[in-house]
One Martini backbone bead per residue (centre of mass of N, CA, C, O) as a GRO file, in nm:
protein
  297
    1MET     BB    1  -1.940  -0.412  -0.189
    2PRO     BB    2  -1.828  -0.289  -0.455
    3ILE     BB    3  -1.567  -0.223  -0.621
    4VAL     BB    4  -1.371   0.069  -0.649
    5PRO     BB    5  -1.212   0.315  -0.771
    6MET     BB    6  -0.924   0.462  -0.677
    7THR     BB    7  -0.984   0.746  -0.791
    8GLU     BB    8  -1.235   0.793  -0.618
    9LEU     BB    9  -1.099   0.783  -0.340
   10LEU     BB   10  -0.890   1.015  -0.398
   11THR     BB   11  -1.088   1.240  -0.465
   12CYS     BB   12  -1.238   1.238  -0.194
   13ALA     BB   13  -0.990   1.296  -0.020
   14ARG     BB   14  -0.920   1.575  -0.137
   15GLU     BB   15  -1.197   1.707  -0.085
   16GLY     BB   16  -1.187   1.613   0.240
   17ALA     BB   17  -0.903   1.623   0.374
   18TYR     BB   18  -0.778   1.321   0.342
   19GLY     BB   19  -0.663   0.990   0.395
   20VAL     BB   20  -0.575   0.687   0.235
   21GLY     BB   21  -0.524   0.357   0.307
   22TYR     BB   22  -0.258   0.127   0.235
   23PHE     BB   23  -0.282  -0.206   0.362
   24GLU     BB   24  -0.061  -0.449   0.350
   25ALA     BB   25  -0.093  -0.767   0.241
   26TRP     BB   26  -0.022  -1.153   0.225
   27ASP     BB   27  -0.304  -1.275   0.314
   28ILE     BB   28  -0.605  -1.362   0.440
   29ASP     BB   29  -0.561  -1.266   0.734
   30SER     BB   30  -0.452  -0.978   0.678
   31LEU     BB   31  -0.694  -0.887   0.509
   32GLU     BB   32  -0.907  -0.920   0.730
   33ALA     BB   33  -0.786  -0.708   0.919
   34VAL     BB   34  -0.824  -0.464   0.735
   35ILE     BB   35  -1.130  -0.485   0.692
   36ALA     BB   36  -1.214  -0.476   0.989
   37ALA     BB   37  -1.100  -0.193   1.040
   38ALA     BB   38  -1.263  -0.034   0.828
   39GLU     BB   39  -1.542  -0.115   0.935
   40ALA     BB   40  -1.506  -0.006   1.226
   41GLU     BB   41  -1.438   0.300   1.096
   42LYS     BB   42  -1.587   0.373   0.840
   43ALA     BB   43  -1.369   0.325   0.593
   44PRO     BB   44  -1.198   0.382   0.340
   45VAL     BB   45  -1.007   0.146   0.124
   46ILE     BB   46  -0.688   0.000   0.042
   47VAL     BB   47  -0.633  -0.310  -0.092
   48GLY     BB   48  -0.368  -0.570  -0.080
   49PHE     BB   49  -0.066  -0.645  -0.266
   50GLY     BB   50   0.289  -0.719  -0.285
   51GLY     BB   51   0.598  -0.761  -0.472
   52ALA     BB   52   0.862  -0.679  -0.319
   53MET     BB   53   0.842  -0.932  -0.086
   54ALA     BB   54   0.815  -1.126  -0.325
   55ALA     BB   55   0.871  -1.382  -0.519
   56GLY     BB   56   0.901  -1.377  -0.852
   57ALA     BB   57   0.859  -1.680  -0.915
   58TRP     BB   58   0.587  -1.705  -0.770
   59LEU     BB   59   0.431  -1.490  -0.926
   60ASP     BB   60   0.487  -1.622  -1.214
   61ALA     BB   61   0.350  -1.914  -1.106
   62GLY     BB   62   0.054  -1.775  -0.979
   63GLY     BB   63   0.048  -1.560  -0.749
   64VAL     BB   64  -0.122  -1.335  -0.867
   65GLU     BB   65  -0.382  -1.504  -0.899
   66ALA     BB   66  -0.414  -1.588  -0.604
   67LEU     BB   67  -0.438  -1.299  -0.488
   68ALA     BB   68  -0.680  -1.212  -0.657
   69GLY     BB   69  -0.882  -1.414  -0.543
   70ILE     BB   70  -0.872  -1.323  -0.252
   71GLY     BB   71  -0.919  -1.019  -0.288
   72HIS     BB   72  -1.191  -1.025  -0.442
   73ALA     BB   73  -1.361  -1.190  -0.242
   74LEU     BB   74  -1.331  -0.977  -0.005
   75ALA     BB   75  -1.369  -0.689  -0.129
   76SER     BB   76  -1.664  -0.745  -0.259
   77ARG     BB   77  -1.779  -0.769   0.072
   78THR     BB   78  -1.760  -0.507   0.177
   79ARG     BB   79  -1.893  -0.223   0.385
   80VAL     BB   80  -1.682  -0.058   0.222
   81PRO     BB   81  -1.497   0.128   0.035
   82SER     BB   82  -1.295  -0.041  -0.224
   83ALA     BB   83  -0.970  -0.117  -0.336
   84LEU     BB   84  -0.754  -0.321  -0.562
   85LEU     BB   85  -0.404  -0.374  -0.509
   86PHE     BB   86  -0.107  -0.404  -0.704
   87ASN     BB   87   0.207  -0.372  -0.567
   88GLU     BB   88   0.504  -0.359  -0.698
   89ALA     BB   89   0.571  -0.469  -0.962
   90HIS     BB   90   0.830  -0.627  -1.143
   91SER     BB   91   0.642  -0.628  -1.407
   92LEU     BB   92   0.443  -0.583  -1.672
   93ASP     BB   93   0.321  -0.866  -1.670
   94GLN     BB   94   0.220  -0.865  -1.379
   95ALA     BB   95   0.034  -0.618  -1.407
   96ARG     BB   96  -0.149  -0.731  -1.625
   97ARG     BB   97  -0.239  -0.984  -1.468
   98ALA     BB   98  -0.374  -0.830  -1.243
   99VAL     BB   99  -0.593  -0.704  -1.414
  100ASP     BB  100  -0.708  -0.976  -1.539
  101THR     BB  101  -0.768  -1.099  -1.218
  102GLY     BB  102  -0.904  -0.817  -1.042
  103PHE     BB  103  -0.739  -0.578  -1.030
  104ASN     BB  104  -0.810  -0.208  -1.007
  105ALA     BB  105  -0.497  -0.175  -0.925
  106VAL     BB  106  -0.163  -0.054  -1.021
  107MET     BB  107   0.203  -0.112  -0.974
  108LEU     BB  108   0.510  -0.019  -1.123
  109ASP     BB  109   0.845  -0.068  -1.042
  110THR     BB  110   1.065   0.210  -1.172
  111SER     BB  111   1.275   0.361  -0.979
  112ALA     BB  112   1.549   0.207  -1.120
  113TRP     BB  113   1.500   0.307  -1.396
  114PRO     BB  114   1.527   0.427  -1.683
  115TRP     BB  115   1.354   0.683  -1.799
  116GLU     BB  116   1.242   0.576  -2.077
  117ASP     BB  117   1.152   0.301  -1.973
  118ALA     BB  118   0.948   0.403  -1.769
  119VAL     BB  119   0.767   0.563  -1.957
  120THR     BB  120   0.693   0.339  -2.157
  121GLU     BB  121   0.578   0.119  -1.955
  122VAL     BB  122   0.372   0.294  -1.809
  123ALA     BB  123   0.210   0.379  -2.056
  124ASP     BB  124   0.134   0.092  -2.132
  125LEU     BB  125  -0.019   0.028  -1.870
  126VAL     BB  126  -0.228   0.251  -1.886
  127ALA     BB  127  -0.365   0.158  -2.144
  128TYR     BB  128  -0.440  -0.124  -2.043
  129ALA     BB  129  -0.594  -0.048  -1.779
  130HIS     BB  130  -0.803   0.163  -1.882
  131GLU     BB  131  -0.945  -0.033  -2.080
  132ARG     BB  132  -1.019  -0.213  -1.793
  133GLY     BB  133  -1.075  -0.010  -1.535
  134ALA     BB  134  -0.788   0.070  -1.428
  135SER     BB  135  -0.551   0.185  -1.211
  136VAL     BB  136  -0.244   0.400  -1.191
  137GLU     BB  137   0.061   0.375  -1.030
  138ALA     BB  138   0.354   0.571  -0.959
  139GLU     BB  139   0.718   0.627  -0.944
  140LEU     BB  140   0.933   0.903  -0.838
  141GLY     BB  141   1.201   0.818  -0.737
  142ARG     BB  142   1.408   0.702  -0.449
  143LEU     BB  143   1.405   0.513  -0.184
  144PRO     BB  144   1.524   0.436   0.098
  145ASP     BB  145   1.664   0.175   0.305
  146ALA     BB  146   1.635  -0.011   0.568
  147VAL     BB  147   1.898  -0.123   0.779
  148GLU     BB  148   2.116  -0.262   0.967
  149GLY     BB  149   2.202   0.029   1.151
  150GLY     BB  150   2.019   0.188   0.921
  151VAL     BB  151   2.054   0.371   0.607
  152ASP     BB  152   2.018   0.318   0.255
  153ASP     BB  153   2.119   0.597   0.027
  154SER     BB  154   2.291   0.523  -0.238
  155HIS     BB  155   2.010   0.516  -0.442
  156ALA     BB  156   1.880   0.767  -0.372
  157SER     BB  157   1.600   0.992  -0.479
  158LEU     BB  158   1.453   1.271  -0.541
  159THR     BB  159   1.186   1.428  -0.651
  160ASP     BB  160   1.143   1.595  -0.943
  161PRO     BB  161   0.918   1.826  -1.023
  162GLN     BB  162   0.945   1.849  -1.336
  163GLN     BB  163   0.970   1.548  -1.395
  164ALA     BB  164   0.698   1.474  -1.274
  165ALA     BB  165   0.526   1.634  -1.472
  166ASP     BB  166   0.626   1.486  -1.726
  167PHE     BB  167   0.551   1.200  -1.642
  168ALA     BB  168   0.247   1.244  -1.611
  169GLN     BB  169   0.196   1.343  -1.903
  170ARG     BB  170   0.329   1.091  -2.064
  171THR     BB  171   0.156   0.848  -1.909
  172GLY     BB  172  -0.136   0.893  -1.745
  173ILE     BB  173  -0.151   0.879  -1.459
  174ASP     BB  174  -0.333   0.882  -1.138
  175CYS     BB  175  -0.071   0.855  -0.949
  176LEU     BB  176   0.203   0.971  -0.720
  177ALA     BB  177   0.498   0.860  -0.601
  178VAL     BB  178   0.725   0.991  -0.352
  179SER     BB  179   1.053   1.144  -0.285
  180VAL     BB  180   1.107   1.318   0.058
  181GLY     BB  181   1.256   1.117   0.289
  182ASN     BB  182   1.130   0.868   0.277
  183VAL     BB  183   1.118   0.520   0.416
  184HIS     BB  184   1.188   0.201   0.384
  185LEU     BB  185   1.145  -0.022   0.663
  186LEU     BB  186   1.114   0.176   0.895
  187ARG     BB  187   1.093   0.139   1.273
  188ASP     BB  188   1.291   0.306   1.499
  189ARG     BB  189   1.211   0.571   1.329
  190LEU     BB  190   1.183   0.869   1.181
  191ALA     BB  191   1.156   1.030   0.898
  192PRO     BB  192   1.325   1.291   0.697
  193VAL     BB  193   1.098   1.485   0.596
  194ASP     BB  194   1.049   1.709   0.314
  195MET     BB  195   0.798   1.932   0.293
  196GLY     BB  196   0.896   2.138   0.086
  197HIS     BB  197   0.940   1.933  -0.142
  198LEU     BB  198   0.656   1.830  -0.157
  199GLU     BB  199   0.530   2.108  -0.233
  200ALA     BB  200   0.689   2.137  -0.498
  201VAL     BB  201   0.565   1.895  -0.638
  202ALA     BB  202   0.263   1.969  -0.604
  203ALA     BB  203   0.284   2.235  -0.780
  204ARG     BB  204   0.336   2.044  -1.057
  205VAL     BB  205   0.125   1.815  -0.959
  206PRO     BB  206  -0.229   1.738  -1.020
  207LEU     BB  207  -0.207   1.484  -0.851
  208PRO     BB  208  -0.228   1.240  -0.654
  209LEU     BB  209  -0.043   1.162  -0.378
  210VAL     BB  210   0.215   0.932  -0.254
  211MET     BB  211   0.309   0.756   0.056
  212HIS     BB  212   0.570   0.589   0.124
  213GLY     BB  213   0.665   0.474   0.428
  214GLY     BB  214   0.440   0.486   0.669
  215THR     BB  215   0.573   0.379   0.929
  216SER     BB  216   0.786   0.655   0.940
  217PHE     BB  217   0.587   0.869   0.926
  218PRO     BB  218   0.520   1.165   1.056
  219PRO     BB  219   0.238   1.235   1.226
  220ASP     BB  220   0.260   1.558   1.239
  221GLU     BB  221   0.269   1.568   0.900
  222VAL     BB  222   0.000   1.474   0.782
  223PRO     BB  223  -0.166   1.736   0.739
  224ARG     BB  224   0.041   1.869   0.545
  225ALA     BB  225   0.039   1.648   0.331
  226ILE     BB  226  -0.260   1.668   0.261
  227ALA     BB  227  -0.252   1.972   0.183
  228ALA     BB  228  -0.037   1.901  -0.059
  229GLY     BB  229  -0.182   1.608  -0.189
  230VAL     BB  230  -0.200   1.368  -0.008
  231ALA     BB  231  -0.412   1.059  -0.044
  232LYS     BB  232  -0.185   0.829   0.011
  233PHE     BB  233  -0.096   0.560   0.237
  234ASN     BB  234   0.172   0.339   0.287
  235VAL     BB  235   0.149   0.020   0.467
  236GLY     BB  236   0.359  -0.257   0.622
  237THR     BB  237   0.582  -0.321   0.836
  238VAL     BB  238   0.414  -0.274   1.102
  239LEU     BB  239   0.207  -0.500   1.044
  240LYS     BB  240   0.399  -0.740   1.058
  241SER     BB  241   0.503  -0.680   1.341
  242GLU     BB  242   0.233  -0.707   1.490
  243PHE     BB  243   0.161  -0.990   1.401
  244LEU     BB  244   0.412  -1.131   1.518
  245ALA     BB  245   0.372  -1.047   1.812
  246GLY     BB  246   0.106  -1.197   1.855
  247VAL     BB  247   0.214  -1.481   1.793
  248ARG     BB  248   0.442  -1.495   2.001
  249ASP     BB  249   0.267  -1.459   2.254
  250THR     BB  250   0.099  -1.711   2.209
  251VAL     BB  251   0.321  -1.927   2.204
  252ALA     BB  252   0.445  -1.859   2.488
  253ALA     BB  253   0.152  -1.945   2.636
  254TRP     BB  254   0.169  -2.229   2.582
  255PRO     BB  255   0.142  -2.535   2.628
  256GLU     BB  256   0.294  -2.825   2.552
  257GLN     BB  257   0.002  -2.915   2.486
  258VAL     BB  258  -0.184  -2.918   2.175
  259ASN     BB  259  -0.448  -2.851   1.953
  260VAL     BB  260  -0.397  -2.849   1.621
  261HIS     BB  261  -0.694  -2.787   1.521
  262ASP     BB  262  -0.721  -2.511   1.679
  263ILE     BB  263  -0.436  -2.361   1.577
  264LEU     BB  264  -0.475  -2.479   1.270
  265GLY     BB  265  -0.716  -2.353   1.054
  266SER     BB  266  -0.986  -2.270   1.227
  267HIS     BB  267  -1.074  -1.961   1.277
  268LYS     BB  268  -1.045  -1.922   1.571
  269ALA     BB  269  -0.948  -1.791   1.870
  270THR     BB  270  -0.717  -2.032   1.882
  271ASP     BB  271  -0.566  -1.943   1.659
  272LEU     BB  272  -0.248  -1.858   1.585
  273LEU     BB  273  -0.347  -1.586   1.408
  274ALA     BB  274  -0.548  -1.417   1.582
  275ALA     BB  275  -0.355  -1.224   1.738
  276GLY     BB  276  -0.229  -1.096   1.490
  277LYS     BB  277  -0.486  -0.975   1.373
  278ALA     BB  278  -0.561  -0.799   1.616
  279ARG     BB  279  -0.308  -0.622   1.619
  280MET     BB  280  -0.331  -0.519   1.330
  281GLN     BB  281  -0.610  -0.390   1.345
  282LEU     BB  282  -0.544  -0.172   1.554
  283ARG     BB  283  -0.331  -0.025   1.383
  284VAL     BB  284  -0.512   0.046   1.146
  285GLN     BB  285  -0.711   0.217   1.309
  286GLU     BB  286  -0.508   0.431   1.393
  287LEU     BB  287  -0.436   0.522   1.101
  288ILE     BB  288  -0.713   0.607   1.008
  289ARG     BB  289  -0.734   0.836   1.215
  290LEU     BB  290  -0.481   0.989   1.129
  291TYR     BB  291  -0.594   1.033   0.819
  292GLY     BB  292  -0.923   1.095   0.847
  293SER     BB  293  -1.120   0.833   0.735
  294HIS     BB  294  -1.310   0.819   0.949
  295GLY     BB  295  -1.650   0.812   0.857
  296ARG     BB  296  -1.629   0.818   0.514
  297ALA     BB  297  -1.825   0.584   0.399
   0.00000   0.00000   0.00000
């Protein structure tokens, strides 16, 4: 089915009191795993790729266009409603190129930028994207990052409710990612999310809210977050972890001699990446059910 606007998916999610997952892929195999999960659960889904963990030089040298080609080819033939997002672009130029090459939703990561620079460039992106039929997500506040042995919150900042309202009004964005105690890259424990602060932001911002750091977002708080206006959950770290675990288990079980044509690039059940895809698909299906979007396609 044709790719649909991300705003349409988020509006339906808010009206139906469920969340839509953005399950970040990094290549064709991981993207196939996300799509297979969404189709199995009959769930709307936001698919796509992120810039945060990719080398900026590679993205600037044609990586954005390569990802757009893969993403558009697969997303446009899904059997469930899907939007195609380029997440956390490093620069305005990358975000514009993403729109030009087939992504119908983009996000420019300005969380560490000076206030006026962020407002100006995001507003510029909104004008550019909307003219071409694409949606724009932005982020206000800065999430801490998980690091070895703990969490680095030295540069973190919670989303200020009034500033968020001003930012949304001045830029014209379609949805807003917030910092309310959620943590990027955290795998070994749950994030200390401040639900009261989330509700304070939601009271000032009439847009769909987005929760980054979905890997460590407390499952028990998902219903309350959705009730407060969160329509989109971003998940990445746990998906790569599951994929890697599947691949490692497969390699550990191999005999000393293997047929390289069966295990590399065959796209058969014997392919090195098949077990990783299967593990990742199962986790995405679990999250779809957690967010309540199963059967909503």
